[in-house]
C-alpha positions in Angstrom: 76.0 12.7 20.0 72.4 11.4 20.2 70.5 12.5 23.3 67.5 10.9 25.1 64.6 11.9 27.2 64.4 10.6 30.7 61.4 10.4 33.0 61.9 9.7 36.7 59.0 8.3 38.7 58.9 8.9 42.4 56.8 9.8 45.4 58.0 12.8 47.3 55.5 12.5 50.2 58.1 11.2 52.7 61.3 12.7 51.2 63.8 14.4 53.3 67.0 16.3 52.6 68.8 13.0 52.8 67.0 11.5 49.9 69.3 10.6 47.0 66.8 11.4 44.2 67.8 15.1 43.9 71.5 14.6 43.5 71.0 11.7 41.2 68.5 13.5 39.1 70.8 16.5 38.7 73.6 14.2 37.7 71.4 12.4 35.1 70.5 15.9 33.7 74.1 17.0 33.5 75.2 14.0 31.5 75.8 14.8 27.8 73.4 12.0 26.8 70.5 13.8 28.4 68.1 15.7 26.1 65.8 16.4 29.1 65.0 15.0 32.5 61.5 15.2 33.9 60.2 13.9 37.2 56.7 12.8 38.1 55.5 12.2 41.6 52.7 9.8 42.8 51.8 12.4 45.5 50.1 14.8 43.0 46.4 14.8 42.4 46.9 15.0 38.6 48.8 11.7 38.7 46.2 9.6 40.5 45.0 8.0 37.3 48.5 7.1 36.0 49.5 5.5 39.3 46.1 3.8 39.4 47.0 2.2 36.1 44.2 4.0 34.2 46.1 6.1 31.7 49.5 6.7 30.2 49.2 10.5 30.6 51.3 11.9 33.4 52.0 15.4 34.9 55.7 16.1 35.1 58.1 18.8 36.2 61.4 19.7 34.8 64.8 18.7 36.4 67.6 21.2 36.0 70.8 22.1 37.8 68.8 23.7 40.6 66.6 20.7 41.3 66.7 20.5 45.2 64.7 19.1 48.0 62.4 21.4 49.9 59.9 20.5 52.6 56.9 21.8 50.7 57.8 19.9 47.5 57.5 23.0 45.5 59.7 21.6 42.7 57.0 19.2 41.9 54.3 21.9 41.7 55.7 24.5 39.4 56.3 24.4 35.6 54.0 21.4 35.4 53.0 19.9 32.1 50.9 16.8 31.1 52.5 14.4 28.7 52.3 10.8 27.5 54.8 8.5 29.3 55.5 7.1 25.9 57.3 10.3 25.0 60.4 9.1 27.0 63.2 6.9 25.9 64.2 6.0 29.4 62.1 5.7 32.6 63.8 5.4 35.9 61.8 4.0 38.9 62.8 5.9 42.1 59.7 4.9 44.1 59.8 3.6 47.7 59.0 0.0 48.3 56.8 -1.9 48.2 55.6 -1.5 44.6 52.4 -3.4 43.8 52.5 -6.3 41.4 49.7 -4.7 39.3 51.6 -1.4 39.0 54.8 -3.2 37.9 52.8 -5.2 35.3 51.1 -2.0 34.1 54.5 -0.4 33.5 55.9 -3.5 31.8 52.8 -3.8 29.5 51.8 -0.2 28.9 55.2 1.4 28.5 56.9 -1.4 26.6 58.4 1.0 24.1 60.3 2.8 26.8 63.4 1.4 28.5 62.7 1.1 32.2 65.4 1.0 35.0 65.2 -1.0 37.2 63.1 -3.4 35.1 59.6 -3.9 36.6 59.8 -7.6 35.9 63.2 -7.7 37.5 61.9 -5.8 40.6 59.0 -8.2 40.9 61.2 -11.3 40.7 63.9 -10.0 43.1 61.5 -8.2 45.5 60.9 -11.3 47.6 63.5 -12.6 50.0 62.9 -16.0 48.5 65.1 -14.8 45.7 68.1 -15.3 48.0 67.6 -19.0 47.7 69.3 -18.7 44.3 72.6 -17.9 46.1 72.5 -20.2 49.1 76.3 -20.7 49.0 76.8 -17.0 49.6 74.3 -16.8 52.5 73.9 -18.1 56.1 71.9 -21.3 56.4 68.3 -20.6 55.1 65.0 -22.2 54.8 61.7 -21.2 53.2 59.0 -21.5 55.8 55.4 -21.8 54.6 54.1 -24.0 57.4 54.4 -24.0 61.2 56.2 -27.3 60.8 58.9 -25.6 58.7 59.5 -23.1 61.5 59.7 -25.8 64.2 62.1 -27.9 62.2 64.4 -25.0 61.3 64.5 -23.5 64.8 65.4 -26.9 66.3 68.8 -26.6 64.7 69.9 -23.2 66.0 68.5 -19.7 66.9 66.8 -18.3 63.8 65.4 -15.1 62.3 62.2 -15.1 60.3 61.9 -12.5 57.5 58.6 -11.8 55.8 59.1 -12.5 52.1 58.0 -9.1 50.8 58.6 -6.7 53.7 61.4 -4.3 53.9 63.3 -2.0 56.3 63.3 -4.5 59.1 59.5 -4.7 59.3 58.0 -7.9 60.6 61.3 -9.6 61.5 61.0 -12.2 64.2 63.9 -13.7 66.2 63.4 -17.2 67.7 65.7 -18.9 70.2 64.3 -22.1 71.6 61.0 -21.2 73.2 61.7 -17.4 73.3 60.5 -15.1 70.5 61.3 -11.4 69.9 59.3 -9.2 67.6 61.3 -6.0 67.7 62.0 -5.5 71.4 58.9 -7.4 72.5 59.5 -10.8 74.0 56.9 -13.6 73.9 56.8 -17.3 73.9 57.0 -19.5 70.8 53.5 -21.0 71.6 52.1 -17.5 71.8 53.7 -16.5 68.6 52.4 -19.5 66.7 48.9 -18.9 68.1 48.9 -15.3 66.8 49.9 -16.1 63.2 47.6 -17.3 60.5 48.8 -20.9 59.5 47.3 -20.4 56.0 49.4 -17.2 55.5 52.9 -18.1 56.6 55.5 -16.7 54.2 58.9 -16.4 55.8 62.6 -16.8 54.8 64.1 -18.4 57.9 67.8 -17.6 58.4 70.2 -18.7 61.1 70.7 -16.0 63.7 74.3 -14.7 63.5 75.8 -13.9 66.9 78.2 -11.4 65.2 75.3 -9.1 64.3 76.8 -6.6 66.6 79.6 -6.2 64.1 77.1 -4.5 61.8 75.1 -4.9 58.6 77.0 -3.5 55.6 75.0 -2.0 52.7 77.0 -2.1 49.5 75.7 0.0 46.5 76.3 -1.5 43.0 75.6 0.3 39.7 76.0 -1.6 36.4 78.2 -4.1 38.1 80.5 -1.6 39.8 80.7 -1.2 43.6 80.4 2.5 44.3 80.5 2.6 48.1 79.3 1.0 51.3 78.0 2.0 54.7 78.1 0.0 57.9 74.9 0.0 60.0 75.4 -0.8 63.6 72.5 -1.8 66.0 71.6 0.3 68.9 73.0 -0.9 72.3 69.7 -2.5 73.3 68.8 -4.0 69.9 69.8 -6.7 67.5 68.4 -4.9 64.5 70.8 -2.8 62.3 68.3 -0.9 60.3 68.6 2.8 60.7 64.8 3.1 60.8 65.0 0.8 63.8 67.5 2.9 65.7 70.8 1.7 64.1 73.6 4.1 63.1 75.3 4.3 59.8 79.0 5.0 59.0 81.0 4.9 55.7 83.1 1.8 55.3 85.0 -0.3 52.7 84.2 -3.6 51.1 86.4 -6.7 51.6 87.4 -9.6 49.3 84.4 -11.8 50.2 81.9 -8.9 49.4 83.6 -8.2 46.1 83.1 -11.9 45.2 79.4 -11.7 46.3 78.8 -8.8 44.0 80.7 -10.4 41.1 78.7 -13.6 41.5 75.2 -12.1 41.6 75.6 -9.2 39.2 75.4 -11.3 35.9 72.0 -12.7 37.1 70.7 -9.2 38.1 72.0 -7.5 35.0 70.1 -10.0 32.7 67.0 -9.2 34.7 67.3 -5.5 34.0 68.5 -4.7 37.6 71.0 -1.9 37.1 71.2 -0.2 40.5 70.9 -2.3 43.7 72.1 -2.7 47.2 73.4 -5.9 48.8 73.6 -6.3 52.6 76.2 -8.5 54.4 76.6 -9.8 57.9 79.5 -11.5 59.7 78.9 -15.2 60.1 80.1 -17.4 62.9 83.4 -17.9 61.1 84.1 -14.2 60.9 83.3 -14.1 57.2 81.0 -11.5 55.5 78.0 -13.3 53.9 75.0 -12.1 51.9 71.9 -11.3 53.9 69.7 -9.1 51.6 69.4 -8.0 48.0 67.5 -4.7 47.5 66.5 -3.6 44.1 64.0 -0.7 44.7 65.0 3.0 45.1 68.5 2.5 46.5 69.9 5.5 48.4 73.0 6.5 50.2 75.3 7.7 47.4 75.3 11.5 48.2 76.2 10.7 51.8 79.0 8.4 50.7 80.2 11.1 48.4 80.2 13.7 51.2 82.2 11.5 53.5 84.7 10.2 51.0 85.1 13.0 48.5 84.7 10.6 45.7 82.3 11.7 42.8 80.1 8.6 43.1 76.9 10.4 42.2 78.1 11.5 38.8 79.7 8.0 38.3 76.4 6.3 39.1 74.7 8.5 36.5 77.3 7.7 33.9 77.0 4.0 34.6 73.2 4.1 34.3 73.4 5.9 30.9 76.1 3.4 29.8 73.8 0.5 30.6 70.9 2.1 28.8 73.0 2.8 25.7 74.3 -0.8 25.6 70.9 -2.5 26.1 68.2 -0.2 24.7 68.0 -2.0 21.4 67.9 -5.5 22.7 
């Protein structure tokens, strides 16, 4: 069996014991297709030039069966070696969002001989919430808002939520109901909100506010077209935001027929764009049906937690599916 060299790009600065990188890296290493797995972190002085797009040389550390999180990040500091990123057959982006356009272009142009997962070009195209407009039938009513007039017209129909096109983790989300506006837990008037934003820099995806948000935001993890697990994120009692970073809670759950249909509908598009591992979020609409609310294609986590709660070997399965995608597509 032919084996291949894998490089994982990450940034361990804000890692915790909950980070999926460590379990996934060990699983990629354990796969029989692996010749070696190395990891490089942006949070290392030696790698400033690489992540600043000035060189293809990068300092890496070895991944083995003992690759574990520790608060000091010692795994990234020992057994270091400096190599060319061109030495690897497969490069796996496990970096937190947002990733700059220039860095994604750098990877696409500089490392064109290596197979990169998820594709930098694919991340760039899917990394804006405007991408959801390709799947309007699967989503709540939506409108791209680039002018104050767009916001006024859309909010006149029903309560809405404005999502900044390239933010993540619930950052910058605005809820509007008539003349009332909520930015997080802070309530203001619509007139005040409009006065505070720059009319030349309005970039929102407007979405109908769903009254059933209290039933939770479900994150579904898909790898190479297969649903591997899901978690249900519920908002805190005094909040309408489900993000765990905003105080929500997370519990393992199952997917329903509508969510399976969503994944099967969008996967052919994402697969052609080089998006192998991604998360889709769903909310319950006014008819009680789960609808698509987000597509996330950068550094998806959660599989080790799902494995711990279900007993299913989803981490190893994810690694196998990633290697399968690489083997099928590496020569295209």
